[in-house]
C-alpha positions as CSV (number, residue, x, y, z in Angstrom):
1,M,101.0,56.2,73.2
2,P,98.2,54.3,71.4
3,A,99.1,52.3,68.3
4,S,97.0,54.7,66.2
5,E,99.3,57.6,67.2
6,V,102.7,55.9,66.5
7,P,104.5,58.1,64.1
8,E,105.6,56.7,60.8
9,P,109.3,55.9,60.6
10,A,111.3,58.5,58.7
11,A,112.0,57.8,55.1
12,E,115.4,56.5,54.5
13,P,117.6,59.2,53.0
14,A,119.0,58.7,49.6
15,L,122.4,57.1,49.6
16,E,125.3,58.3,47.6
17,N,128.6,56.4,48.0
18,G,127.2,54.8,51.2
19,A,126.4,58.0,53.0
20,A,123.2,59.9,53.4
21,V,122.9,62.8,51.1
22,G,122.3,66.1,53.0
23,A,121.9,64.4,56.3
24,A,125.4,65.4,57.5
25,G,124.7,69.0,56.5
26,D,121.3,69.0,58.2
27,V,122.8,67.5,61.4
28,S,125.6,70.0,61.4
29,R,123.2,73.0,60.9
30,E,120.9,71.6,63.7
31,L,123.9,71.2,66.1
32,T,125.1,74.7,65.3
33,R,121.6,76.1,66.0
34,M,121.3,74.1,69.2
35,E,124.7,75.4,70.3
36,A,123.6,78.9,69.7
37,V,120.4,78.3,71.7
38,V,122.4,76.8,74.6
39,E,124.8,79.7,74.6
40,S,121.9,82.1,74.6
41,L,120.3,80.2,77.5
42,L,123.6,80.3,79.4
43,A,124.0,84.0,78.8
44,G,120.5,84.6,80.1
45,F,121.2,82.4,83.1
46,E,124.3,84.3,83.9
47,S,122.5,87.6,83.6
48,M,119.7,86.4,85.9
49,R,122.3,85.0,88.4
50,N,124.1,88.4,88.5
51,R,120.8,90.2,89.0
52,A,119.9,87.8,91.8
53,L,123.3,88.3,93.5
54,Q,122.8,92.1,93.2
55,A,119.3,91.9,94.7
56,E,120.6,89.8,97.6
57,E,123.4,92.3,98.2
58,N,120.9,95.2,98.1
59,H,118.7,93.3,100.5
60,R,121.6,92.7,102.9
61,K,122.5,96.4,102.8
62,L,118.9,97.6,103.5
63,A,118.5,95.1,106.3
64,E,121.7,96.2,107.8
65,A,120.7,99.9,107.5
66,L,117.3,99.1,109.1
67,R,119.1,97.3,112.0
68,D,121.3,100.4,112.5
69,T,118.2,102.6,113.0
70,D,115.8,102.4,115.9
71,V,112.9,102.0,113.6
72,E,110.9,98.8,114.0
73,A,110.3,96.8,110.9
74,M,107.0,97.6,109.3
75,A,105.0,96.4,106.3
76,P,105.2,98.7,103.3
77,T,101.6,99.8,103.7
78,Q,102.3,100.7,107.4
79,L,105.4,102.6,106.3
80,Q,103.4,104.5,103.7
81,T,100.8,105.4,106.4
82,R,103.5,106.5,108.8
83,L,105.2,108.6,106.1
84,E,101.8,110.3,105.4
85,E,101.3,110.9,109.1
86,L,104.8,112.4,109.4
87,A,104.2,114.6,106.4
88,E,101.0,115.9,107.9
89,E,102.7,116.6,111.2
90,N,105.5,118.4,109.4
91,R,102.9,120.6,107.7
92,R,101.2,121.4,111.0
93,L,104.6,122.2,112.6
94,R,105.6,124.4,109.7
95,A,102.3,126.3,110.0
96,A,103.0,126.8,113.7
97,V,106.5,128.0,113.1
98,D,105.3,130.4,110.4
99,E,102.6,131.7,112.7
100,G,105.2,132.1,115.5
101,C,107.5,134.0,113.1
102,A,104.6,136.3,112.1
103,R,103.8,137.0,115.7
104,A,107.4,137.7,116.6
105,E,107.6,140.1,113.7
106,R,104.5,141.9,114.9
107,I,105.9,142.2,118.4
108,R,109.2,143.5,117.0
109,S,107.3,146.1,115.0
110,R,105.3,147.2,118.0
111,L,108.5,147.4,120.1
112,M,110.1,149.5,117.4
113,L,107.1,151.8,117.3
114,L,107.0,152.2,121.1
115,E,110.8,152.8,121.1
116,D,110.3,155.5,118.4
117,E,107.4,157.1,120.4
118,G,109.5,157.1,123.6
119,R,112.2,159.2,122.0
């Protein structure tokens, strides 16, 4: 630090019976404030630690579930694309099943008509 930036020494506190007036109270208040800050930091640290442990446990469970399936690991964008492909395939299959049901109903109706005509 350059000599021009050296802070001035603090003024000597007024003495009363050989003790600094107000200094003990200021120090006590500052220590109390610092203790509160440290306690707050420790509580925050403990909260973050618990969240990290929970995240690691969730990751472990998901990784285990993925290993239990026959699905290869994919990037999230690939998974999204695959899900969209599967949704489209499901729509096509649903349409084919619905069409098949409609045709089966028409055939059933014709058979009932032919049966009624044959009586």
